[in-house]
Gaussian input, Z-matrix of N, CA and C with variables (Angstrom, degrees):
# hf/3-21g

backbone

0 1
 N
 C     1     B1
 C     2     B2     1     A1
 N     3     B3     2     A2     1     D1
 C     4     B4     3     A3     2     D2
 C     5     B5     4     A4     3     D3
 N     6     B6     5     A5     4     D4
 C     7     B7     6     A6     5     D5
 C     8     B8     7     A7     6     D6
 N     9     B9     8     A8     7     D7
 C    10    B10     9     A9     8     D8
 C    11    B11    10    A10     9     D9
 N    12    B12    11    A11    10    D10
 C    13    B13    12    A12    11    D11
 C    14    B14    13    A13    12    D12
 N    15    B15    14    A14    13    D13
 C    16    B16    15    A15    14    D14
 C    17    B17    16    A16    15    D15
 N    18    B18    17    A17    16    D16
 C    19    B19    18    A18    17    D17
 C    20    B20    19    A19    18    D18
 N    21    B21    20    A20    19    D19
 C    22    B22    21    A21    20    D20
 C    23    B23    22    A22    21    D21
 N    24    B24    23    A23    22    D22
 C    25    B25    24    A24    23    D23
 C    26    B26    25    A25    24    D24
 N    27    B27    26    A26    25    D25
 C    28    B28    27    A27    26    D26
 C    29    B29    28    A28    27    D27
 N    30    B30    29    A29    28    D28
 C    31    B31    30    A30    29    D29
 C    32    B32    31    A31    30    D30
 N    33    B33    32    A32    31    D31
 C    34    B34    33    A33    32    D32
 C    35    B35    34    A34    33    D33
 N    36    B36    35    A35    34    D34
 C    37    B37    36    A36    35    D35
 C    38    B38    37    A37    36    D36
 N    39    B39    38    A38    37    D37
 C    40    B40    39    A39    38    D38
 C    41    B41    40    A40    39    D39
 N    42    B42    41    A41    40    D40
 C    43    B43    42    A42    41    D41
 C    44    B44    43    A43    42    D42
 N    45    B45    44    A44    43    D43
 C    46    B46    45    A45    44    D44
 C    47    B47    46    A46    45    D45
 N    48    B48    47    A47    46    D46
 C    49    B49    48    A48    47    D47
 C    50    B50    49    A49    48    D48
 N    51    B51    50    A50    49    D49
 C    52    B52    51    A51    50    D50
 C    53    B53    52    A52    51    D51
 N    54    B54    53    A53    52    D52
 C    55    B55    54    A54    53    D53
 C    56    B56    55    A55    54    D54
 N    57    B57    56    A56    55    D55
 C    58    B58    57    A57    56    D56
 C    59    B59    58    A58    57    D57
 N    60    B60    59    A59    58    D58
 C    61    B61    60    A60    59    D59
 C    62    B62    61    A61    60    D60
 N    63    B63    62    A62    61    D61
 C    64    B64    63    A63    62    D62
 C    65    B65    64    A64    63    D63
 N    66    B66    65    A65    64    D64
 C    67    B67    66    A66    65    D65
 C    68    B68    67    A67    66    D66
 N    69    B69    68    A68    67    D67
 C    70    B70    69    A69    68    D68
 C    71    B71    70    A70    69    D69
 N    72    B72    71    A71    70    D70
 C    73    B73    72    A72    71    D71
 C    74    B74    73    A73    72    D72
 N    75    B75    74    A74    73    D73
 C    76    B76    75    A75    74    D74
 C    77    B77    76    A76    75    D75
 N    78    B78    77    A77    76    D76
 C    79    B79    78    A78    77    D77
 C    80    B80    79    A79    78    D78
 N    81    B81    80    A80    79    D79
 C    82    B82    81    A81    80    D80
 C    83    B83    82    A82    81    D81
 N    84    B84    83    A83    82    D82
 C    85    B85    84    A84    83    D83
 C    86    B86    85    A85    84    D84
 N    87    B87    86    A86    85    D85
 C    88    B88    87    A87    86    D86
 C    89    B89    88    A88    87    D87
 N    90    B90    89    A89    88    D88
 C    91    B91    90    A90    89    D89
 C    92    B92    91    A91    90    D90
 N    93    B93    92    A92    91    D91
 C    94    B94    93    A93    92    D92
 C    95    B95    94    A94    93    D93
 N    96    B96    95    A95    94    D94
 C    97    B97    96    A96    95    D95
 C    98    B98    97    A97    96    D96
 N    99    B99    98    A98    97    D97
 C   100   B100    99    A99    98    D98
 C   101   B101   100   A100    99    D99
 N   102   B102   101   A101   100   D100
 C   103   B103   102   A102   101   D101
 C   104   B104   103   A103   102   D102
 N   105   B105   104   A104   103   D103
 C   106   B106   105   A105   104   D104
 C   107   B107   106   A106   105   D105
 N   108   B108   107   A107   106   D106
 C   109   B109   108   A108   107   D107
 C   110   B110   109   A109   108   D108
 N   111   B111   110   A110   109   D109
 C   112   B112   111   A111   110   D110
 C   113   B113   112   A112   111   D111
 N   114   B114   113   A113   112   D112
 C   115   B115   114   A114   113   D113
 C   116   B116   115   A115   114   D114
 N   117   B117   116   A116   115   D115
 C   118   B118   117   A117   116   D116
 C   119   B119   118   A118   117   D117
 N   120   B120   119   A119   118   D118
 C   121   B121   120   A120   119   D119
 C   122   B122   121   A121   120   D120
 N   123   B123   122   A122   121   D121
 C   124   B124   123   A123   122   D122
 C   125   B125   124   A124   123   D123
 N   126   B126   125   A125   124   D124
 C   127   B127   126   A126   125   D125
 C   128   B128   127   A127   126   D126
 N   129   B129   128   A128   127   D127
 C   130   B130   129   A129   128   D128
 C   131   B131   130   A130   129   D129
 N   132   B132   131   A131   130   D130
 C   133   B133   132   A132   131   D131
 C   134   B134   133   A133   132   D132
 N   135   B135   134   A134   133   D133
 C   136   B136   135   A135   134   D134
 C   137   B137   136   A136   135   D135
 N   138   B138   137   A137   136   D136
 C   139   B139   138   A138   137   D137
 C   140   B140   139   A139   138   D138
 N   141   B141   140   A140   139   D139
 C   142   B142   141   A141   140   D140
 C   143   B143   142   A142   141   D141
 N   144   B144   143   A143   142   D142
 C   145   B145   144   A144   143   D143
 C   146   B146   145   A145   144   D144
 N   147   B147   146   A146   145   D145
 C   148   B148   147   A147   146   D146
 C   149   B149   148   A148   147   D147
 N   150   B150   149   A149   148   D148
 C   151   B151   150   A150   149   D149
 C   152   B152   151   A151   150   D150
 N   153   B153   152   A152   151   D151
 C   154   B154   153   A153   152   D152
 C   155   B155   154   A154   153   D153
 N   156   B156   155   A155   154   D154
 C   157   B157   156   A156   155   D155
 C   158   B158   157   A157   156   D156
 N   159   B159   158   A158   157   D157
 C   160   B160   159   A159   158   D158
 C   161   B161   160   A160   159   D159
 N   162   B162   161   A161   160   D160
 C   163   B163   162   A162   161   D161
 C   164   B164   163   A163   162   D162
 N   165   B165   164   A164   163   D163
 C   166   B166   165   A165   164   D164
 C   167   B167   166   A166   165   D165
 N   168   B168   167   A167   166   D166
 C   169   B169   168   A168   167   D167
 C   170   B170   169   A169   168   D168
 N   171   B171   170   A170   169   D169
 C   172   B172   171   A171   170   D170
 C   173   B173   172   A172   171   D171
 N   174   B174   173   A173   172   D172
 C   175   B175   174   A174   173   D173
 C   176   B176   175   A175   174   D174
 N   177   B177   176   A176   175   D175
 C   178   B178   177   A177   176   D176
 C   179   B179   178   A178   177   D177
 N   180   B180   179   A179   178   D178
 C   181   B181   180   A180   179   D179
 C   182   B182   181   A181   180   D180
 N   183   B183   182   A182   181   D181
 C   184   B184   183   A183   182   D182
 C   185   B185   184   A184   183   D183
 N   186   B186   185   A185   184   D184
 C   187   B187   186   A186   185   D185
 C   188   B188   187   A187   186   D186
 N   189   B189   188   A188   187   D187
 C   190   B190   189   A189   188   D188
 C   191   B191   190   A190   189   D189
 N   192   B192   191   A191   190   D190
 C   193   B193   192   A192   191   D191
 C   194   B194   193   A193   192   D192
 N   195   B195   194   A194   193   D193
 C   196   B196   195   A195   194   D194
 C   197   B197   196   A196   195   D195
 N   198   B198   197   A197   196   D196
 C   199   B199   198   A198   197   D197
 C   200   B200   199   A199   198   D198
 N   201   B201   200   A200   199   D199
 C   202   B202   201   A201   200   D200
 C   203   B203   202   A202   201   D201
 N   204   B204   203   A203   202   D202
 C   205   B205   204   A204   203   D203
 C   206   B206   205   A205   204   D204
 N   207   B207   206   A206   205   D205
 C   208   B208   207   A207   206   D206
 C   209   B209   208   A208   207   D207
 N   210   B210   209   A209   208   D208
 C   211   B211   210   A210   209   D209
 C   212   B212   211   A211   210   D210
 N   213   B213   212   A212   211   D211
 C   214   B214   213   A213   212   D212
 C   215   B215   214   A214   213   D213
 N   216   B216   215   A215   214   D214
 C   217   B217   216   A216   215   D215
 C   218   B218   217   A217   216   D216
 N   219   B219   218   A218   217   D217
 C   220   B220   219   A219   218   D218
 C   221   B221   220   A220   219   D219
 N   222   B222   221   A221   220   D220
 C   223   B223   222   A222   221   D221
 C   224   B224   223   A223   222   D222
 N   225   B225   224   A224   223   D223
 C   226   B226   225   A225   224   D224
 C   227   B227   226   A226   225   D225
 N   228   B228   227   A227   226   D226
 C   229   B229   228   A228   227   D227
 C   230   B230   229   A229   228   D228
 N   231   B231   230   A230   229   D229
 C   232   B232   231   A231   230   D230
 C   233   B233   232   A232   231   D231
 N   234   B234   233   A233   232   D232
 C   235   B235   234   A234   233   D233
 C   236   B236   235   A235   234   D234
 N   237   B237   236   A236   235   D235
 C   238   B238   237   A237   236   D236
 C   239   B239   238   A238   237   D237
 N   240   B240   239   A239   238   D238
 C   241   B241   240   A240   239   D239
 C   242   B242   241   A241   240   D240
 N   243   B243   242   A242   241   D241
 C   244   B244   243   A243   242   D242
 C   245   B245   244   A244   243   D243
 N   246   B246   245   A245   244   D244
 C   247   B247   246   A246   245   D245
 C   248   B248   247   A247   246   D246
 N   249   B249   248   A248   247   D247
 C   250   B250   249   A249   248   D248
 C   251   B251   250   A250   249   D249
 N   252   B252   251   A251   250   D250
 C   253   B253   252   A252   251   D251
 C   254   B254   253   A253   252   D252
 N   255   B255   254   A254   253   D253
 C   256   B256   255   A255   254   D254
 C   257   B257   256   A256   255   D255
 N   258   B258   257   A257   256   D256
 C   259   B259   258   A258   257   D257
 C   260   B260   259   A259   258   D258
 N   261   B261   260   A260   259   D259
 C   262   B262   261   A261   260   D260
 C   263   B263   262   A262   261   D261
 N   264   B264   263   A263   262   D262
 C   265   B265   264   A264   263   D263
 C   266   B266   265   A265   264   D264
 N   267   B267   266   A266   265   D265
 C   268   B268   267   A267   266   D266
 C   269   B269   268   A268   267   D267
 N   270   B270   269   A269   268   D268
 C   271   B271   270   A270   269   D269
 C   272   B272   271   A271   270   D270

   B1=1.4525
   B2=1.5211
   B3=1.3039
   B4=1.4556
   B5=1.5219
   B6=1.3254
   B7=1.4607
   B8=1.5155
   B9=1.3332
   B10=1.4565
   B11=1.5147
   B12=1.3097
   B13=1.4569
   B14=1.5311
   B15=1.3248
   B16=1.4598
   B17=1.5182
   B18=1.3205
   B19=1.4535
   B20=1.5132
   B21=1.3271
   B22=1.4548
   B23=1.5244
   B24=1.3322
   B25=1.4617
   B26=1.5171
   B27=1.3334
   B28=1.4628
   B29=1.5231
   B30=1.3249
   B31=1.4609
   B32=1.5227
   B33=1.3271
   B34=1.4631
   B35=1.5250
   B36=1.3250
   B37=1.4595
   B38=1.5153
   B39=1.3284
   B40=1.4650
   B41=1.5240
   B42=1.3276
   B43=1.4700
   B44=1.5217
   B45=1.3178
   B46=1.4607
   B47=1.5189
   B48=1.3249
   B49=1.4637
   B50=1.5229
   B51=1.3362
   B52=1.4658
   B53=1.5271
   B54=1.3332
   B55=1.4680
   B56=1.5206
   B57=1.3193
   B58=1.4534
   B59=1.5215
   B60=1.3421
   B61=1.4602
   B62=1.5301
   B63=1.3165
   B64=1.4622
   B65=1.5147
   B66=1.3032
   B67=1.4629
   B68=1.5265
   B69=1.3349
   B70=1.4681
   B71=1.5297
   B72=1.3345
   B73=1.4654
   B74=1.5259
   B75=1.3149
   B76=1.4653
   B77=1.5200
   B78=1.3276
   B79=1.4552
   B80=1.5157
   B81=1.3310
   B82=1.4613
   B83=1.5147
   B84=1.3181
   B85=1.4672
   B86=1.5198
   B87=1.3230
   B88=1.4653
   B89=1.5237
   B90=1.3088
   B91=1.4666
   B92=1.5199
   B93=1.3202
   B94=1.4674
   B95=1.5191
   B96=1.3214
   B97=1.4685
   B98=1.5280
   B99=1.3349
   B100=1.4615
   B101=1.5248
   B102=1.3204
   B103=1.4649
   B104=1.5243
   B105=1.3244
   B106=1.4627
   B107=1.5258
   B108=1.3311
   B109=1.4609
   B110=1.5222
   B111=1.3344
   B112=1.4675
   B113=1.5194
   B114=1.3292
   B115=1.4590
   B116=1.5246
   B117=1.3335
   B118=1.4593
   B119=1.5215
   B120=1.3340
   B121=1.4593
   B122=1.5203
   B123=1.3283
   B124=1.4603
   B125=1.5279
   B126=1.3383
   B127=1.4637
   B128=1.5315
   B129=1.3212
   B130=1.4618
   B131=1.5365
   B132=1.3391
   B133=1.4724
   B134=1.5347
   B135=1.3283
   B136=1.4680
   B137=1.5226
   B138=1.3261
   B139=1.4667
   B140=1.5261
   B141=1.3343
   B142=1.4633
   B143=1.5201
   B144=1.3251
   B145=1.4636
   B146=1.5274
   B147=1.3251
   B148=1.4658
   B149=1.5259
   B150=1.3270
   B151=1.4646
   B152=1.5202
   B153=1.3218
   B154=1.4524
   B155=1.5118
   B156=1.3132
   B157=1.4624
   B158=1.5242
   B159=1.3188
   B160=1.4577
   B161=1.5110
   B162=1.3259
   B163=1.4590
   B164=1.5249
   B165=1.3200
   B166=1.4600
   B167=1.5251
   B168=1.3359
   B169=1.4658
   B170=1.5299
   B171=1.3175
   B172=1.4646
   B173=1.5291
   B174=1.3354
   B175=1.4684
   B176=1.5352
   B177=1.3208
   B178=1.4650
   B179=1.5244
   B180=1.3339
   B181=1.4664
   B182=1.5266
   B183=1.3374
   B184=1.4709
   B185=1.5293
   B186=1.3366
   B187=1.4695
   B188=1.5247
   B189=1.3203
   B190=1.4662
   B191=1.5245
   B192=1.3262
   B193=1.4706
   B194=1.5253
   B195=1.3239
   B196=1.4562
   B197=1.5148
   B198=1.3026
   B199=1.4589
   B200=1.5208
   B201=1.3232
   B202=1.4576
   B203=1.5193
   B204=1.3038
   B205=1.4486
   B206=1.5112
   B207=1.3352
   B208=1.4677
   B209=1.5260
   B210=1.3094
   B211=1.4528
   B212=1.5107
   B213=1.3425
   B214=1.4621
   B215=1.5209
   B216=1.3354
   B217=1.4660
   B218=1.5260
   B219=1.3284
   B220=1.4671
   B221=1.5305
   B222=1.3244
   B223=1.4616
   B224=1.5220
   B225=1.3096
   B226=1.4602
   B227=1.5230
   B228=1.3536
   B229=1.4621
   B230=1.5253
   B231=1.3215
   B232=1.4589
   B233=1.5211
   B234=1.3415
   B235=1.4622
   B236=1.5211
   B237=1.3351
   B238=1.4535
   B239=1.5217
   B240=1.3186
   B241=1.4592
   B242=1.5277
   B243=1.3243
   B244=1.4691
   B245=1.5342
   B246=1.3348
   B247=1.4670
   B248=1.5245
   B249=1.3189
   B250=1.4583
   B251=1.5164
   B252=1.3243
   B253=1.4593
   B254=1.5252
   B255=1.3318
   B256=1.4646
   B257=1.5165
   B258=1.3163
   B259=1.4552
   B260=1.5209
   B261=1.3235
   B262=1.4620
   B263=1.5185
   B264=1.3229
   B265=1.4565
   B266=1.5178
   B267=1.3292
   B268=1.4613
   B269=1.5191
   B270=1.3262
   B271=1.4728
   B272=1.5037
   A1=108.78
   A2=114.85
   A3=119.80
   A4=110.04
   A5=115.05
   A6=118.61
   A7=111.93
   A8=117.61
   A9=121.01
   A10=111.18
   A11=113.61
   A12=120.53
   A13=110.16
   A14=115.83
   A15=120.57
   A16=108.95
   A17=117.25
   A18=120.41
   A19=113.57
   A20=116.04
   A21=121.53
   A22=109.98
   A23=116.85
   A24=120.42
   A25=112.79
   A26=116.34
   A27=120.63
   A28=110.61
   A29=115.96
   A30=120.18
   A31=110.79
   A32=117.66
   A33=120.33
   A34=111.14
   A35=116.84
   A36=120.14
   A37=112.09
   A38=116.67
   A39=120.85
   A40=111.21
   A41=117.29
   A42=120.74
   A43=111.18
   A44=117.04
   A45=119.81
   A46=111.46
   A47=117.74
   A48=121.15
   A49=110.53
   A50=117.32
   A51=121.36
   A52=111.78
   A53=117.69
   A54=120.20
   A55=112.56
   A56=117.49
   A57=120.42
   A58=111.22
   A59=116.02
   A60=120.61
   A61=112.27
   A62=115.07
   A63=120.60
   A64=110.56
   A65=114.52
   A66=121.24
   A67=110.69
   A68=117.97
   A69=120.65
   A70=110.56
   A71=116.30
   A72=120.05
   A73=112.98
   A74=118.13
   A75=121.05
   A76=111.30
   A77=116.26
   A78=120.25
   A79=109.68
   A80=114.79
   A81=122.44
   A82=108.22
   A83=116.51
   A84=121.12
   A85=109.37
   A86=116.88
   A87=120.42
   A88=113.02
   A89=117.82
   A90=120.05
   A91=110.36
   A92=115.80
   A93=121.32
   A94=112.00
   A95=118.10
   A96=119.38
   A97=112.04
   A98=117.89
   A99=120.96
   A100=112.14
   A101=117.57
   A102=120.72
   A103=112.71
   A104=117.86
   A105=119.79
   A106=111.28
   A107=116.68
   A108=120.58
   A109=113.92
   A110=118.31
   A111=119.62
   A112=110.59
   A113=114.39
   A114=121.40
   A115=111.36
   A116=116.35
   A117=122.19
   A118=108.59
   A119=115.80
   A120=121.10
   A121=109.83
   A122=115.50
   A123=122.50
   A124=104.71
   A125=118.72
   A126=121.62
   A127=112.92
   A128=115.36
   A129=122.06
   A130=112.43
   A131=120.99
   A132=119.06
   A133=112.97
   A134=117.16
   A135=120.35
   A136=110.65
   A137=116.79
   A138=120.48
   A139=110.59
   A140=117.02
   A141=120.18
   A142=110.78
   A143=117.33
   A144=120.46
   A145=110.94
   A146=116.90
   A147=121.87
   A148=111.13
   A149=115.69
   A150=121.72
   A151=106.80
   A152=115.97
   A153=123.64
   A154=117.59
   A155=118.10
   A156=119.51
   A157=112.01
   A158=117.33
   A159=121.19
   A160=114.43
   A161=117.36
   A162=121.60
   A163=109.64
   A164=115.71
   A165=120.12
   A166=107.11
   A167=118.00
   A168=119.83
   A169=111.62
   A170=115.47
   A171=121.40
   A172=111.44
   A173=117.63
   A174=119.20
   A175=111.32
   A176=117.41
   A177=120.66
   A178=110.11
   A179=117.18
   A180=120.92
   A181=109.47
   A182=117.42
   A183=120.86
   A184=111.17
   A185=117.43
   A186=120.38
   A187=110.72
   A188=117.03
   A189=120.71
   A190=110.05
   A191=116.92
   A192=121.13
   A193=111.57
   A194=117.81
   A195=121.92
   A196=113.82
   A197=116.64
   A198=122.30
   A199=111.84
   A200=115.50
   A201=120.79
   A202=108.63
   A203=115.71
   A204=120.48
   A205=110.79
   A206=116.47
   A207=120.49
   A208=110.87
   A209=116.45
   A210=121.66
   A211=115.19
   A212=117.69
   A213=121.81
   A214=109.17
   A215=117.13
   A216=121.35
   A217=109.76
   A218=117.70
   A219=120.34
   A220=111.14
   A221=115.42
   A222=121.95
   A223=109.53
   A224=116.01
   A225=121.76
   A226=110.00
   A227=116.38
   A228=120.12
   A229=109.49
   A230=114.81
   A231=122.54
   A232=106.37
   A233=116.84
   A234=118.70
   A235=111.20
   A236=114.13
   A237=120.44
   A238=108.09
   A239=116.22
   A240=122.31
   A241=107.89
   A242=118.19
   A243=118.87
   A244=112.90
   A245=117.43
   A246=121.25
   A247=112.43
   A248=117.57
   A249=121.90
   A250=110.65
   A251=116.47
   A252=121.94
   A253=107.72
   A254=115.52
   A255=121.58
   A256=109.63
   A257=115.44
   A258=121.59
   A259=109.13
   A260=115.79
   A261=120.64
   A262=107.65
   A263=115.73
   A264=121.91
   A265=110.68
   A266=115.67
   A267=120.02
   A268=107.25
   A269=115.88
   A270=119.69
   A271=109.17
   D1=147.03
   D2=-179.97
   D3=-67.86
   D4=139.75
   D5=-179.86
   D6=-101.28
   D7=-15.06
   D8=179.66
   D9=-89.10
   D10=-168.00
   D11=178.95
   D12=-68.92
   D13=138.99
   D14=178.26
   D15=-83.66
   D16=135.47
   D17=-175.77
   D18=-129.24
   D19=141.42
   D20=177.76
   D21=-65.36
   D22=-43.04
   D23=-179.57
   D24=-60.69
   D25=-43.80
   D26=178.56
   D27=-63.70
   D28=-41.28
   D29=-179.21
   D30=-66.78
   D31=-45.33
   D32=178.75
   D33=-60.88
   D34=-41.75
   D35=178.06
   D36=-61.95
   D37=-44.48
   D38=179.44
   D39=-65.53
   D40=-39.54
   D41=179.17
   D42=-64.16
   D43=-45.44
   D44=179.97
   D45=-66.31
   D46=-36.32
   D47=176.19
   D48=-63.90
   D49=-39.70
   D50=-179.41
   D51=-63.39
   D52=-28.24
   D53=178.76
   D54=-77.18
   D55=-15.73
   D56=179.97
   D57=98.43
   D58=-174.91
   D59=-175.46
   D60=-61.61
   D61=145.57
   D62=178.43
   D63=138.83
   D64=177.69
   D65=179.52
   D66=-68.17
   D67=151.58
   D68=175.93
   D69=-60.91
   D70=138.24
   D71=-179.45
   D72=-124.85
   D73=-16.32
   D74=-176.26
   D75=-80.58
   D76=148.42
   D77=169.15
   D78=-138.25
   D79=155.08
   D80=179.03
   D81=-82.03
   D82=126.53
   D83=178.00
   D84=-70.85
   D85=137.07
   D86=179.94
   D87=-123.62
   D88=-15.52
   D89=-179.19
   D90=-76.38
   D91=128.36
   D92=-175.90
   D93=-55.83
   D94=-40.32
   D95=-177.33
   D96=-66.58
   D97=-29.00
   D98=178.66
   D99=-85.76
   D100=-25.86
   D101=-177.70
   D102=-64.37
   D103=-19.42
   D104=175.92
   D105=-67.60
   D106=-26.51
   D107=-175.14
   D108=-112.77
   D109=-21.30
   D110=-177.10
   D111=-155.64
   D112=149.02
   D113=175.33
   D114=-103.41
   D115=-32.95
   D116=-179.09
   D117=-135.70
   D118=151.81
   D119=179.88
   D120=-141.39
   D121=134.65
   D122=167.18
   D123=-105.05
   D124=105.71
   D125=-173.82
   D126=-60.20
   D127=144.74
   D128=-178.11
   D129=-53.72
   D130=-45.44
   D131=179.44
   D132=-59.92
   D133=-37.45
   D134=178.20
   D135=-67.61
   D136=-37.90
   D137=178.07
   D138=-67.98
   D139=-38.69
   D140=178.17
   D141=-64.44
   D142=-36.08
   D143=177.11
   D144=-69.42
   D145=-36.55
   D146=-178.11
   D147=-73.49
   D148=-44.68
   D149=-177.95
   D150=-112.90
   D151=99.18
   D152=-170.38
   D153=-40.72
   D154=-38.62
   D155=-177.86
   D156=-85.03
   D157=-0.48
   D158=179.31
   D159=83.99
   D160=-6.83
   D161=-180.00
   D162=-98.52
   D163=127.99
   D164=175.94
   D165=-78.78
   D166=122.74
   D167=-179.69
   D168=-57.36
   D169=143.14
   D170=-177.31
   D171=-57.53
   D172=-38.32
   D173=-179.37
   D174=-65.30
   D175=-28.61
   D176=177.30
   D177=-71.82
   D178=-42.97
   D179=177.57
   D180=-60.20
   D181=-42.11
   D182=178.40
   D183=-65.41
   D184=-38.52
   D185=178.57
   D186=-63.93
   D187=-41.08
   D188=178.62
   D189=-67.85
   D190=-43.83
   D191=-178.59
   D192=-63.98
   D193=-30.43
   D194=-178.90
   D195=-95.34
   D196=13.27
   D197=-176.12
   D198=-57.65
   D199=134.16
   D200=174.23
   D201=-158.11
   D202=158.40
   D203=179.33
   D204=158.33
   D205=175.51
   D206=-179.99
   D207=-59.42
   D208=129.22
   D209=177.65
   D210=80.66
   D211=2.71
   D212=-176.96
   D213=-112.19
   D214=123.78
   D215=178.04
   D216=-72.52
   D217=151.79
   D218=177.21
   D219=-61.67
   D220=146.18
   D221=-179.23
   D222=-81.70
   D223=129.70
   D224=175.05
   D225=-89.36
   D226=-44.92
   D227=-176.78
   D228=-152.32
   D229=141.88
   D230=174.84
   D231=-136.94
   D232=120.84
   D233=-177.38
   D234=-150.22
   D235=149.72
   D236=173.39
   D237=-80.18
   D238=128.56
   D239=-179.73
   D240=-126.61
   D241=171.41
   D242=175.82
   D243=-57.77
   D244=-28.18
   D245=179.49
   D246=-78.91
   D247=-23.94
   D248=-177.49
   D249=144.00
   D250=-154.30
   D251=178.46
   D252=-89.69
   D253=113.78
   D254=-175.50
   D255=-104.32
   D256=141.39
   D257=-178.28
   D258=-130.31
   D259=129.81
   D260=174.34
   D261=-119.41
   D262=132.38
   D263=-178.75
   D264=-97.17
   D265=156.01
   D266=173.39
   D267=-72.05
   D268=128.28
   D269=179.65
   D270=-125.97

């Protein structure tokens, strides 16, 4: 677990790296009603553009779920939802 300050920028960078080469697709959730279920979201249309068949490869989901590093909080849950790939961190 990271011992320093947790940062949104560090987390977004690590999430985008975990998806592989391409434009950044993750964003930090800010709406209170969504924050109960997710902290970050990679929207389904962006994932469909990144992964031609629209399916996120299982190894990518595992890489995101196992994300760790300086400034990155441990992952509580990572799941594909109708909105896209949702990530909730341990807080």
